[in-house]
C-alpha positions in Angstrom: -78.6 10.1 76.4 -75.1 8.5 75.9 -74.7 4.8 76.1 -71.5 2.8 76.6 -70.4 -0.7 75.6 -67.2 -2.4 74.8 -66.1 -3.3 71.3 -63.1 -5.3 70.1 -61.6 -3.5 67.1 -60.0 -6.2 65.0 -60.6 -4.5 61.6 -57.9 -4.9 58.9 -55.8 -7.1 61.2 -54.2 -10.3 59.9 -55.6 -13.6 61.3 -54.1 -14.4 64.7 -53.2 -10.8 65.6 -54.8 -9.3 68.7 -57.3 -6.4 68.3 -57.7 -3.4 70.5 -60.6 -3.3 73.0 -62.4 0.0 73.1 -65.3 1.5 75.0 -67.8 2.9 72.5 -69.7 6.0 73.4 -72.9 6.4 71.4 -75.1 9.4 71.1 -78.0 9.7 68.7 -76.4 7.2 66.3 -72.9 8.7 66.4 -70.1 7.0 68.1 -66.6 7.7 69.5 -64.1 5.1 70.7 -62.3 5.4 74.0 -59.1 3.3 74.3 -59.0 0.9 77.2 -55.4 -0.4 77.0 -56.3 -4.0 76.5 -55.5 -6.2 73.4 -57.3 -9.5 72.8 -57.6 -12.2 70.2 -61.1 -12.5 68.7 -61.7 -15.8 70.5 -60.9 -14.1 73.8 -63.8 -11.7 73.7 -67.6 -12.4 74.1 -69.3 -9.4 72.6 -72.8 -10.4 73.7 -71.8 -10.9 77.4 -69.2 -8.1 77.3 -66.5 -10.1 79.0 -63.1 -11.7 78.4 -62.8 -15.4 78.1 -60.0 -17.9 77.4 -57.4 -15.5 78.7 -54.9 -16.3 81.5 -55.7 -13.0 83.2 -59.4 -12.9 82.4 -60.6 -12.4 86.0 -58.3 -9.4 86.7 -59.1 -7.9 83.3 -62.8 -8.3 83.6 -62.7 -6.6 87.0 -60.8 -3.7 85.4 -63.3 -3.4 82.6 -66.2 -3.2 85.0 -64.5 -0.5 87.0 -63.4 1.4 83.9 -66.9 1.5 82.4 -68.4 2.5 85.8 -65.9 5.4 86.0 -66.9 6.6 82.5 -70.6 6.2 83.2 -70.3 8.2 86.4 -68.3 11.0 84.7 -71.0 11.2 82.0 -73.8 11.5 84.6 -71.8 14.2 86.4 -71.1 16.1 83.3 -74.8 15.9 82.2 -75.9 17.2 85.6 -73.6 20.2 85.3 -74.9 20.9 81.8 -71.5 20.2 80.1 -72.8 17.9 77.4 -75.6 20.1 75.9 -73.6 21.6 73.1 -70.9 19.0 72.7 -70.6 16.3 69.9 -69.7 12.8 70.8 -66.0 13.2 69.8 -65.6 16.2 72.1 -67.3 14.3 74.9 -64.9 11.4 74.4 -61.9 13.7 74.5 -63.2 15.3 77.7 -63.6 11.9 79.4 -60.2 10.8 78.2 -58.5 14.0 79.5 -60.2 13.5 82.9 -59.2 9.9 83.2 -55.6 10.5 82.1 -55.3 13.8 84.0 -53.7 15.4 81.0 -53.8 18.8 79.3 -52.7 19.5 75.8 -49.1 20.8 75.9 -48.6 21.2 72.2 -47.5 24.8 71.3 -50.1 26.5 69.2 -47.7 28.4 66.9 -45.5 25.4 66.3 -48.4 23.3 65.4 -49.9 26.0 63.2 -46.6 26.3 61.2 -46.5 22.5 60.8 -50.0 22.5 59.3 -49.3 25.5 57.1 -46.2 23.9 55.7 -48.1 20.7 54.9 -50.3 22.6 52.4 -49.8 21.5 48.8 -49.3 25.0 47.3 -46.7 27.5 48.4 -49.2 30.3 47.9 -51.6 28.6 50.4 -48.8 28.2 52.9 -48.2 31.9 52.6 -51.9 32.7 53.3 -51.7 30.6 56.4 -48.6 32.4 57.6 -50.1 35.8 57.0 -53.0 34.8 59.2 -50.6 33.6 61.9 -48.9 37.0 61.7 -52.2 38.7 62.5 -52.7 36.3 65.4 -49.4 37.4 66.8 -50.4 41.0 66.4 -53.6 40.3 68.3 -52.0 38.3 71.1 -48.4 39.2 72.1 -48.3 35.9 74.0 -49.4 33.9 71.0 -46.1 32.0 70.5 -46.1 30.9 74.1 -49.6 29.5 74.2 -50.5 25.8 74.0 -53.4 24.6 71.9 -55.8 24.2 74.9 -55.4 27.9 75.5 -57.0 28.8 72.2 -60.4 29.0 73.8 -63.8 30.5 72.8 -62.8 33.7 74.6 -59.5 33.9 72.6 -61.2 33.3 69.2 -63.9 35.8 70.1 -61.2 38.4 70.8 -59.5 37.6 67.5 -62.8 38.2 65.6 -63.2 41.5 67.4 -59.6 42.5 66.6 -59.8 41.8 62.9 -63.2 43.4 62.6 -62.2 46.7 64.3 -62.3 49.8 62.1 -58.7 50.6 62.9 -57.6 47.3 61.2 -59.5 48.3 58.0 -59.5 44.7 56.8 -61.9 43.6 54.0 -64.5 40.9 54.6 -62.5 38.6 52.4 -59.3 39.2 54.5 -61.2 38.5 57.7 -62.7 35.4 56.2 -59.2 34.2 55.1 -57.7 34.7 58.6 -60.6 32.9 60.4 -60.6 30.1 57.8 -56.9 29.4 58.3 -57.1 29.4 62.1 -60.3 27.2 62.0 -58.6 24.7 59.7 -55.6 24.4 62.0 -57.8 23.8 65.0 -59.8 21.2 63.1 -56.5 19.3 62.5 -55.8 19.6 66.2 -59.2 18.1 67.0 -58.5 15.3 64.5 -55.2 14.6 66.1 -56.8 14.4 69.6 -54.9 17.5 70.8 -58.0 19.5 71.7 -61.6 18.3 72.2 -63.4 21.1 70.4 -62.8 23.8 67.8 -64.2 27.1 69.1 -64.4 28.4 65.5 -66.3 25.4 64.2 -69.6 27.1 63.9 -68.4 30.6 63.0 -69.8 31.8 59.7 -67.6 33.6 57.2 -70.0 35.6 54.9 -69.4 34.9 51.3 -68.3 38.0 49.3 -68.8 38.2 45.6 -65.4 38.1 43.8 -64.6 41.5 42.3 -65.0 41.1 38.5 -61.7 41.0 36.7 -62.7 40.4 33.2 -62.2 42.0 29.8 -65.0 42.6 27.4 -64.9 41.2 23.9 -63.5 44.5 22.4 -61.0 44.9 25.3 -59.5 41.4 25.0 -59.2 41.9 21.2 -57.4 45.2 21.8 -55.0 43.6 24.3 -54.4 40.6 22.1 -53.3 42.8 19.2 -51.3 45.4 21.2 -47.7 46.2 20.3 -45.3 45.4 23.1 -42.1 47.5 23.7 -40.2 45.5 26.3 -39.4 41.9 27.0 -41.5 42.1 30.2 -44.5 43.4 28.2 -44.0 40.7 25.6 -43.8 37.9 28.2 -46.8 39.2 30.1 -49.0 39.4 27.0 -47.9 36.1 25.6 -48.5 34.5 29.0 -52.0 36.0 29.1 -52.7 34.5 25.6 -51.1 31.2 26.7 -53.3 31.0 29.8 -56.5 32.0 28.0 -56.1 29.5 25.3 -55.6 26.7 27.9 -58.9 27.7 29.6 -57.1 30.1 31.9 -54.4 27.7 33.2 -53.0 29.0 36.5 -49.5 30.6 36.4 -48.2 28.2 39.0 -49.5 25.2 37.0 -48.0 26.6 33.8 -44.6 27.0 35.6 -44.6 23.2 36.2 -45.6 22.2 32.6 -42.9 20.5 30.5 -42.9 19.0 27.0 -44.0 15.7 28.7 -47.2 17.5 29.6 -48.3 17.3 25.9 -49.9 14.0 25.0 -52.0 13.2 21.9 -52.4 16.9 21.0 -53.5 17.8 24.5 -51.9 19.5 27.5 -52.3 17.2 30.5 -51.6 18.5 34.0 -52.7 18.3 37.6 -53.7 21.6 39.2 -51.5 22.4 42.1 -54.2 24.0 44.2 -56.8 21.3 44.0 -55.1 18.1 42.7 -57.6 17.8 39.9 -56.5 16.4 36.5 -56.9 18.7 33.5 -56.8 17.8 29.8 -57.0 20.7 27.4 -56.9 20.4 23.6 -54.0 22.4 21.9 -55.8 24.9 19.6 -54.1 26.3 16.5 -53.6 29.7 18.2 -51.5 28.1 20.9 -49.0 26.4 18.6 -47.0 29.5 17.7 -46.7 30.3 21.4 -45.5 26.8 22.2 -42.9 27.1 19.4 -41.8 30.5 20.8 -41.7 29.7 24.5 -41.0 26.0 24.9 -37.6 24.5 25.6 -36.4 21.1 26.8 -37.7 21.6 30.4 -40.6 24.1 30.1 -43.7 24.8 28.0 -43.2 28.5 29.0 -39.5 29.1 29.5 -40.0 32.5 31.2 -40.4 30.5 34.5 -36.9 28.9 34.1 -34.7 29.8 37.1 -37.4 32.0 38.6 -39.5 31.5 41.7 -43.1 31.7 40.4 -44.4 33.7 43.5 -41.4 35.8 44.3 -40.3 36.7 40.8 -42.0 35.3 37.7 -45.6 36.1 38.3 -44.9 39.7 39.6 -42.8 40.3 36.6 -45.5 39.0 34.2 -48.1 41.2 36.0 -45.8 44.2 35.8 -45.3 43.8 32.1 -49.1 43.3 31.5 -50.0 46.4 33.5 -47.5 48.6 31.8 -48.9 47.5 28.4 -52.5 48.0 29.6 -51.8 51.5 30.9 -50.4 52.5 27.5 -53.5 50.9 25.8 -55.8 52.6 28.3 -57.1 49.2 29.5 -57.9 48.1 33.0 -54.9 47.0 35.1 -54.9 43.4 34.0 -53.0 40.6 35.8 -52.4 37.0 34.8 -55.5 36.0 36.8 -57.8 38.1 34.5 -57.6 35.4 31.9 -59.7 33.1 34.1 -62.4 35.6 34.8 -62.4 36.7 31.1 -62.8 33.2 29.8 -65.7 32.5 32.2 -67.4 35.8 31.5 -67.3 35.3 27.7 -68.5 31.7 28.1 -71.5 33.0 30.1 -72.2 35.7 27.4 -72.3 32.9 24.8 -74.8 31.1 27.1 -72.6 28.0 27.4 -74.3 25.8 30.1 -73.1 26.5 33.6 -72.2 22.9 34.2 -69.8 23.0 31.2 -68.2 26.2 32.5 -67.8 24.5 35.9 -66.2 21.5 34.3 -63.8 23.6 32.3 -62.7 25.7 35.3 -62.4 22.6 37.5 -65.3 23.6 39.9 -68.1 21.4 41.1 -71.3 21.9 39.1 -73.3 24.8 40.6 -70.4 25.9 42.8 -70.9 29.5 43.9 -67.3 30.3 42.9 -68.3 29.6 39.2 -71.1 32.1 39.4 -68.6 34.5 41.0 -66.4 34.2 38.0 -69.1 35.5 36.1 -69.0 15.3 35.2 -69.3 16.8 31.6 -67.3 14.9 28.9 -64.1 16.4 27.5 -65.5 17.1 24.1 -68.1 19.5 25.5 -65.2 21.4 27.3 -63.2 21.5 24.0 -66.2 22.8 22.1 -66.8 25.5 24.7 -63.1 26.6 24.6 -63.3 26.8 20.8 -66.4 28.9 20.9 -65.0 31.3 23.5 -61.7 31.8 21.5 -63.7 32.4 18.3 -66.0 34.9 20.1 -63.0 36.7 21.7 -60.8 37.0 18.6 -62.8 36.6 15.4 -66.5 37.1 15.7 -68.0 40.5 14.8 -68.0 42.9 17.7 -71.4 43.3 19.4 
């Protein structure tokens, strides 16, 4: 059962400023606020009696409030009789009521709104993932760019799921998950902005797929570490792998943004682009020669100077690494292997999972940590030292 009553929202307002009167819809302890179009001072509203007082137009406004509430209550009863409320949350119900009263329909273009959300993502790589998903939506629906958000219905999203799951598409489960996750996120923003009342992908499950292991063994990382490079590309790729590994597998995008100012009290301090989390990694002795070799006035790893990290720098580093690994008869390593390798060696050393999670910036017990194979900083530093010693110096097992 949904109940309704008025509420004067005067939160966070300076004294003497009018608040907004709203009709609260309550369902099993959850509420949604429906704007009424009336502003009142706190002394002009009697909450207990649900009426306006001490206002020059109180009679007219009180009559309007009675009719408005009656209209909403009648719509709720009508919707309940038609079975329209069974699977709706209170926010969706509020949006349905508001659309009916105002006689409006969302006219926001889906693709334009999608691009706006995609471009608001913090990392350029994330924006590209969103745009790749939009490209698939356009392949699925040739009229996609002409649709408004309210046309992205349950039927449309069901069709999208069938399309990306078809054998002819040959998409992996992770690719399908990525597409659905991007579209769902955009529709969640549309619900938040009041543009649509319900996200048809809200309850769609995206099965977790174990990340393919991309780690080197103790003997393999030692072989790679001591390999002789023949080209500048191989040298840069190998040195970056070392640089990243020694900083607990710092991401290439994050390293590209590191400057001499990132070093403070013998530590590299930075904020990870992808998550916004603060990192503080001790500078170990093995890192110092790399800093001397690759640092300049603007970068800790000057290979990134003048290069776009996604379009140019990272592909070149990966190309150099893979050429070197092919000659060494090692797996086709990329810069990201440093992260998996660090985590896998830490697990082999039986470092507690919560310390590994802290080191990698995950929540404790997060499934992504297990896939890679709030503690204090010293435990993370000790763990990094143990992993480095195990990788480079301890007797081979």
